[in-house]
C-alpha positions as CSV (number, residue, x, y, z in Angstrom):
1,M,159.4,-80.0,-187.7
2,S,159.3,-78.5,-191.2
3,G,161.4,-75.5,-192.1
4,I,164.3,-76.7,-190.0
5,P,167.7,-76.4,-191.8
6,Q,169.6,-79.7,-192.5
7,D,173.1,-78.0,-192.1
8,P,174.3,-79.0,-188.6
9,P,175.3,-75.6,-187.3
10,A,172.2,-73.9,-188.8
11,R,169.9,-76.7,-187.6
12,H,171.2,-76.6,-184.0
13,R,170.8,-72.7,-184.0
14,A,167.2,-73.1,-185.1
15,I,166.2,-75.7,-182.8
16,A,168.1,-74.4,-179.7
17,G,166.8,-70.9,-180.4
18,R,163.2,-72.1,-180.2
19,F,164.0,-74.0,-177.0
20,T,165.6,-71.0,-175.5
21,E,162.4,-69.0,-176.2
22,V,160.5,-71.6,-174.4
23,T,162.7,-71.6,-171.4
24,L,162.5,-67.7,-171.1
25,G,158.8,-68.1,-170.9
26,A,158.7,-70.7,-168.1
27,Q,157.4,-69.7,-164.8
28,E,156.8,-72.9,-162.9
29,W,160.0,-75.0,-163.1
30,D,158.7,-77.5,-160.6
31,A,155.5,-78.1,-162.5
32,P,155.1,-81.7,-163.8
33,S,156.1,-82.3,-167.3
34,P,154.5,-84.9,-169.9
35,V,157.5,-87.2,-169.2
36,E,156.6,-89.5,-166.3
37,E,158.1,-88.4,-162.9
38,W,159.9,-85.3,-164.5
39,K,159.4,-81.8,-163.5
40,A,159.9,-79.0,-165.9
41,R,163.5,-78.4,-165.0
42,D,164.2,-82.2,-165.5
43,V,163.8,-81.7,-169.2
44,V,166.6,-79.2,-169.3
45,R,168.6,-81.3,-167.0
46,H,168.3,-84.3,-169.4
47,L,169.7,-82.1,-172.2
48,V,172.5,-80.3,-170.5
49,E,173.8,-83.3,-168.3
50,W,173.2,-86.4,-170.5
51,F,174.4,-85.1,-173.7
52,P,177.9,-83.8,-172.8
53,A,178.9,-87.2,-171.3
54,F,177.6,-88.9,-174.5
55,L,179.6,-86.7,-176.7
56,E,182.8,-87.0,-174.7
57,G,182.5,-90.8,-174.6
58,G,182.4,-91.1,-178.3
59,S,184.6,-88.2,-179.4
60,G,186.8,-87.2,-176.4
61,I,185.3,-83.7,-176.8
62,R,184.5,-82.2,-173.4
63,L,182.1,-79.3,-173.4
64,P,182.7,-76.6,-170.6
65,G,180.4,-76.8,-167.6
66,G,177.8,-74.2,-166.8
67,P,175.3,-73.1,-164.1
68,S,173.4,-75.7,-162.1
69,V,170.0,-76.6,-163.5
70,D,168.7,-76.5,-159.9
71,D,169.8,-72.9,-159.4
72,D,169.1,-71.5,-162.8
73,P,167.6,-73.6,-165.5
74,V,167.6,-70.9,-168.1
75,S,171.2,-70.1,-167.7
76,A,172.1,-73.7,-167.6
77,W,170.4,-74.2,-170.9
78,R,171.9,-71.2,-172.7
79,S,175.4,-72.1,-171.4
80,H,175.0,-75.5,-172.8
81,A,173.4,-74.4,-176.1
82,D,176.2,-71.8,-176.6
83,A,178.9,-74.5,-176.0
84,V,177.4,-76.9,-178.6
85,Q,176.9,-74.0,-181.1
86,G,180.6,-73.0,-180.8
87,L,181.6,-76.6,-181.4
88,L,179.5,-76.8,-184.5
89,D,180.6,-73.4,-185.7
90,D,184.4,-74.5,-185.4
91,P,185.7,-75.6,-188.8
92,A,188.0,-78.1,-187.1
93,T,184.9,-80.0,-185.7
94,A,183.9,-81.1,-189.3
95,G,186.9,-83.5,-189.6
96,R,186.3,-85.3,-186.2
97,T,184.5,-88.6,-185.8
98,F,182.1,-89.8,-183.2
99,T,182.1,-93.5,-182.3
100,N,179.8,-95.4,-180.0
101,P,179.5,-99.1,-179.5
102,H,175.7,-98.9,-179.9
103,K,175.8,-96.7,-183.0
104,I,177.8,-96.7,-186.3
105,S,180.6,-94.1,-186.6
106,Q,179.5,-90.7,-187.8
107,E,180.8,-87.1,-188.0
108,V,180.7,-85.1,-184.8
109,P,178.4,-82.3,-186.3
110,S,175.7,-85.0,-186.9
111,T,175.9,-86.2,-183.4
112,A,175.9,-82.8,-181.8
113,T,172.9,-81.7,-183.7
114,L,170.4,-84.4,-182.5
115,P,170.2,-86.9,-179.7
116,P,170.6,-90.5,-180.8
117,A,167.0,-91.3,-181.0
118,E,165.5,-89.6,-184.1
119,G,162.9,-87.1,-183.0
120,E,163.7,-87.1,-179.3
121,W,164.8,-83.5,-179.3
122,A,161.6,-82.4,-181.1
123,S,159.3,-84.3,-178.8
124,E,160.9,-82.9,-175.8
125,V,160.7,-79.3,-177.1
126,L,157.1,-79.7,-177.8
127,A,156.3,-81.3,-174.4
128,F,158.2,-78.7,-172.6
129,E,156.5,-75.9,-174.5
130,V,153.0,-76.9,-173.4
131,T,153.9,-77.6,-169.7
132,A,157.0,-75.7,-168.5
133,A,156.0,-72.4,-170.2
134,G,152.8,-72.6,-168.0
135,A,150.7,-71.7,-171.1
136,R,147.8,-73.5,-172.7
137,V,147.5,-74.0,-176.3
138,G,145.4,-70.9,-177.0
139,R,147.9,-68.6,-175.4
140,R,150.7,-69.9,-177.7
141,L,148.9,-69.4,-181.1
142,R,149.8,-66.8,-183.6
143,L,146.7,-65.2,-184.6
144,S,145.9,-62.1,-186.6
145,P,145.2,-59.0,-184.5
146,G,141.5,-59.1,-185.4
147,E,141.1,-62.7,-184.5
148,S,143.0,-62.2,-181.3
149,K,140.7,-59.3,-180.3
150,S,137.6,-61.3,-181.1
151,G,138.6,-64.0,-178.7
152,G,140.1,-66.5,-181.0
153,R,142.4,-67.9,-178.5
154,D,139.3,-69.3,-176.7
155,K,137.4,-70.4,-179.7
156,E,136.7,-74.2,-179.7
157,N,137.2,-74.8,-183.4
158,I,140.6,-73.0,-183.4
159,L,141.8,-74.8,-180.3
160,S,140.8,-78.2,-181.6
161,D,142.7,-77.6,-184.9
162,A,145.6,-76.4,-183.1
163,C,145.7,-79.4,-180.7
164,E,145.2,-81.8,-183.7
165,A,148.2,-80.1,-185.4
166,L,150.3,-80.4,-182.3
167,M,149.6,-84.1,-181.8
168,A,150.4,-84.7,-185.4
169,A,153.8,-83.0,-185.0
170,V,154.6,-85.2,-182.2
171,F,153.7,-88.2,-184.0
172,I,155.6,-87.4,-187.2
173,D,158.8,-86.5,-185.2
174,A,158.8,-89.1,-182.6
175,G,156.1,-91.9,-183.4
176,L,153.0,-93.2,-182.0
177,D,154.4,-94.2,-178.5
178,A,155.7,-90.6,-177.8
179,A,152.4,-89.1,-179.1
180,R,150.4,-91.3,-176.8
181,I,152.5,-90.3,-173.8
182,F,152.4,-86.7,-174.6
183,F,148.7,-86.7,-175.1
184,N,147.9,-88.5,-171.9
185,R,150.1,-86.3,-169.9
186,A,149.1,-82.9,-171.5
187,W,145.4,-83.7,-171.1
188,E,145.6,-85.5,-167.8
189,A,143.7,-82.8,-166.0
190,E,140.9,-82.7,-168.5
191,F,140.4,-86.5,-168.3
192,D,140.3,-86.2,-164.5
193,S,137.7,-83.5,-164.6
194,V,135.5,-85.5,-166.8
195,A,135.8,-88.5,-164.6
196,R,134.9,-86.5,-161.5
197,A,131.9,-84.9,-163.3
198,R,130.6,-88.3,-164.3
199,A,131.2,-89.6,-160.8
200,K,129.0,-86.8,-159.5
201,E,126.1,-87.7,-161.8
202,P,125.2,-91.3,-161.5
203,K,122.1,-90.8,-163.6
204,T,124.1,-89.7,-166.6
205,E,126.6,-92.5,-166.2
206,L,123.7,-95.1,-165.9
207,Q,122.0,-93.7,-169.0
208,E,125.3,-93.8,-171.1
209,W,126.0,-97.3,-169.8
210,L,122.5,-98.6,-170.9
211,Q,122.6,-96.7,-174.2
212,A,126.0,-98.1,-175.0
213,R,124.3,-101.7,-174.7
214,R,121.2,-100.6,-176.5
215,I,119.1,-101.1,-173.4
216,P,116.1,-98.7,-172.9
217,V,116.8,-95.8,-170.4
218,P,115.6,-96.2,-166.8
219,T,112.5,-94.8,-165.2
220,Y,112.2,-93.0,-161.9
221,R,109.2,-92.8,-159.5
222,I,108.8,-91.6,-155.9
223,V,107.7,-94.5,-153.8
224,G,107.5,-92.7,-150.5
225,T,108.2,-89.5,-148.5
226,T,108.7,-89.2,-144.7
227,G,109.1,-86.2,-142.4
228,Q,107.4,-82.8,-142.2
229,A,107.1,-80.6,-145.4
230,H,110.1,-78.4,-144.6
231,A,112.4,-81.5,-143.9
232,Q,111.2,-84.3,-146.0
233,T,113.0,-87.5,-147.0
234,F,112.3,-88.9,-150.4
235,E,112.5,-92.5,-151.5
236,V,112.8,-93.0,-155.2
237,E,112.7,-96.2,-157.3
238,C,114.9,-96.5,-160.4
239,S,113.9,-99.3,-162.7
240,I,114.6,-100.9,-166.0
241,P,111.4,-102.7,-167.0
242,S,113.1,-104.6,-169.9
243,L,115.4,-106.2,-167.5
244,S,113.0,-106.5,-164.6
245,L,115.6,-104.7,-162.4
246,A,115.0,-101.9,-159.8
247,E,116.8,-100.3,-156.9
248,A,115.6,-97.7,-154.4
249,G,117.5,-94.6,-153.1
250,R,116.7,-92.1,-150.3
251,G,117.6,-88.5,-149.9
252,R,116.5,-85.0,-148.6
253,S,115.6,-84.1,-152.1
254,R,114.1,-85.9,-155.1
255,R,117.2,-85.3,-157.1
256,I,119.5,-86.8,-154.4
257,A,117.3,-89.8,-154.0
258,E,117.2,-90.4,-157.8
259,Q,121.0,-90.1,-157.9
260,E,121.3,-92.7,-155.0
261,A,118.8,-95.0,-156.8
262,A,120.7,-94.6,-160.1
263,R,124.1,-95.3,-158.3
264,R,122.8,-98.6,-156.7
265,L,121.3,-99.8,-160.0
266,L,124.4,-99.1,-162.0
267,D,126.5,-101.0,-159.3
268,A,124.1,-104.0,-159.6
269,L,124.3,-103.9,-163.4
270,K,128.1,-103.8,-163.5
271,A,128.2,-106.8,-161.1
272,S,125.9,-108.7,-163.4
273,D,127.8,-107.8,-166.7
274,R,130.1,-110.6,-166.5
275,P,130.5,-114.0,-168.1
276,G,127.6,-116.3,-166.6
277,G,125.9,-113.2,-165.2
278,P,122.2,-112.3,-165.9
279,L,123.1,-109.9,-168.6
280,R,125.2,-112.4,-170.5
281,S,122.8,-115.3,-170.3
């Protein structure tokens, strides 16, 4: 997170201010967050409920309570942020020490500015910004008026660059594991849609499976039809001559029959693609 001040009061003011903007834009507080089993409001809950106890246990400083996260996440966060900012702005705080059995002693301002794990705050802000605000990446971009009017928020090259930068920021701030979790969660829906699309197209999946193994693509031929012209049933054979394999499929259209034949042949190939199987011999 480049451009963030290092002075504790100013640093907290900048980071907390950014997070406040995110909470103000949130619309679906019960939406899933990139953190497993957490809803959007749980990200706020983690910050406003965990940190005060951590601070009090190591310094004796008790932050005042605020509104419930369940009732009003935005007010709960702003109350917490204001309390921490008041602590940091108090000159007397600079002379106080925070001690924890799992950490070396340090000044309270350093403890109140960031959670113990380096980068944890930044990664949560970024994860929350994508999910809880209910906005996809394109809607959050700062573009010139001309680029915005020309549809820049939907342009693939701009979106891909923005997503790459977002992933890099999470990686730099929180490391590879956090970046992997964030990526999998943030784009889970896209992965699912791809999987569903492939499941509906056995012919495409079969062709990709074969190409990945440098096996020639299959051929399809109609081997029979039954029924009257307006209600025919087709039987299609899908074969791979180089492997001497073939499967047949039936359907009310040639396309459906081809898909069924491809699905059966793909299932047979996957069953054979194992140690000791025909494809491994």
